[in-house]
N, C-alpha and C positions, 0 to 999 in steps of 0.2 A: 585652232585650225586656220583661222584667218591669218594669224601671224606666220604660220608655217607656209601658207600659200603665198603670202606677200614675200617671204624670204626666197622661195623658189623662183618667183617672177623676177625679183630683184637680181638674183644671181644669173638668171637667163639673160636679162637685159645687159648685165655687165659683160657676159661672155660675148654677146652680139656686138657691143660697143668696142670691146678689145679686138675682136676679129676684124671689124671695120678699120680700126686704126692700125693694126699690125699687119693686115693682109691686103685690104682693099684700097686704102689711101695710097696715092702715088708717092714714089720716093722723092726726097728733097733734092733740089738741084745742086746743093753744095755738100750736104751730109749724107746723101743717099738714103739707105734704109736705116742707118743708125738713129736718125731722128725719131723713128716710130715709137721708141720707148717714152718719148715725151707725152704721148697720148695716155700713158699710164702715170708717168711721173708728175706731170702738171696737175691733173685732177686730184692726185693724192695730196699734193702740197696745198691746193685750194681747200680741200675738205679738212685737212689738219688745222688750218687757220680758222675755218668756220667752227669746228667743234671746240677748239680752245676758247673761241669767243663765246660759244654757248655755255661753256664751263664758267667763264667769267661772269656771265649773266646769272648763272646759278649761285655763285658765291655772293653776288650783290643781293640776289633775292633772299638768300638765307639770312644775311645780316639785317635786312629790312623786316622780313616777315617772321623769321625764326621758326620756319617750318622745315621739317626733315626732308620733305619732298624736294625742296630746292637743293639741299645738300646732296641728295641722291642723284639729282640731275647733274650737279657740278662734277661729282665723282665719275659718273658713267660717261659723260661727254669727254672728260679729260682722258679717260682710259682709251677711248676710241681715237682721240687726237694724238695720243702718244704712239699708238700702233701705226697710224698714218704717217707720223713724222719719221719713225724708223724706216717705213717703206719708202718714203721720199728720199731719205739719205742713201739707202741701198740702190735704188733706181738711179739716183743722181750720180753715184759712183760708177755704175755700169755705163752710163752715158758719157761720163767724164773721161774714162780710160781711152777710148778711141778718139775723143774730141780734143782733150787736153794732154793726153799722153800719160796721165797718172790716175790712180784710183782715188786719191785724196790730195787736196791742197788746202792750205789754211786761208782760203778765200773768205771774205767777210760773210757772204751768204751761207756758205757751208759751216763756218765756225759758229755763227749765231744760231743756226738751225741745230747743230750738235749740242750747243749750250741749252737750247730750248728742250731738247730731248732729255738732257740730264736734269734740268729744273723740274720738269713735270714728273720724271721718275722719282725725284726726291719728294715732290708733293704727295704722290701716291704712297710712297714708302712711309712718310710721316703719318699719313692717315692710318696705316696698318699698325703703327707702333702705339697709337693712342687707343687704349682699351676702353676708356670711359666714353660711353655714347653721348654724354651731355657735353663734354669738352671737345670731342672730336670735330663736330661740324663748325664750332666757333673758330678754333685754331686753323682748321683746314680752309675756311672761307677767307681768312686774312692772308694765308699763304697763297691761296689761289689768285687773289687780286694782285699780289706782288709778282707772282710767276708770270701772269699774263702780260706784264709790262715789256717782256722780251718779244712778244709777238709783233707789235708794230716795228720794233727794231729789226727783226728778221725781214719784214716786208720792205723797209726803207734802206736796208743795207747796201743794195746795189746802186742806190742813188746818192747815199752819203759818202761811200768809200769807193776807191778804185777796185773793180771786181772783174774776175773772169766770167762770172755768171752774167747771162744776158739780162737786160732790163725787161720787166714784165711786158708781154705782148698783149694786144687787144685784138678783137675780131676785125677792127678797121685796118690794122697793120699786118694781118696774116693773110696768106693765100686762102681764098674762099674754100678750096677743096680740103683744107686742113681744119677749118673752123667747125664743120659738122662733126667729124669724129672726136674732136676735142670736147665739144659740148655734150655729145652722146656719152663719152667716157665720164664726164663730170656728173651728169644726171644719173647715170647708172651706179656710179660709186656712191653718190648721195643716197640712192635707194637702198643699197646694201648697208650703208652706215646707219640709216634709220631703222633697218631691221635689227641690227645689232644693238642699237640704242633701246628699242622696245624690249628685247630680251634682257639686256643688262639692267634696265630699270625694274623689271619684274624680279630679278635676282636680288637687287638692292632692297626692294620692299619686303621680300621674304626674310632677308637677313635682319631687317629692322624689327619685324614681328618676333623673331627668335630672341633678339636682344632684349626686347621689352618683356617677353615671357621669362627670360632668365633673371631679370632684375626685379621682377615682382615677387 
């Protein structure tokens, strides 16, 4: 019941944050209303990076502690990060069409992000292909560590190479009226992601119990 209530509140918060960013915040002086999608796009990108980092921590935790709870954490956070990365690419393409004139361009940020999507999709697919519950977490943890190496590359891509994508903004460089809806959007999306993480971890634990029962 508590989890369900938390989920309802998280989605309500997300709806409020998106309404603020998409309807209440003033239009940008240069991009007009097109920029509003950034209040959804940017938090999605932030949360994707955060959850991939949490998955990275889970992989390290498993290799050190050898406890399945760390492996479940790594898998669950990676799944959420993957969905957020897909959302980031879709929203970025919607923003890019009126801004750059194309839905897609092989820009360093876009290309490395697409590669990140493919790599984590592969990580999760390999997990599914390994039926042995003893070998799965060991192999997955090693792959998870290697896959995460692309995350800092995605972040630094706009600084290392010539890119159409703008360099990361900070609250100090943004218009104050845009900072609040951006932060609200990020906090609300974090709450929703935490709700999904709670649910996903519960599913992972139930699956582990079934696997233990089947092997005994």
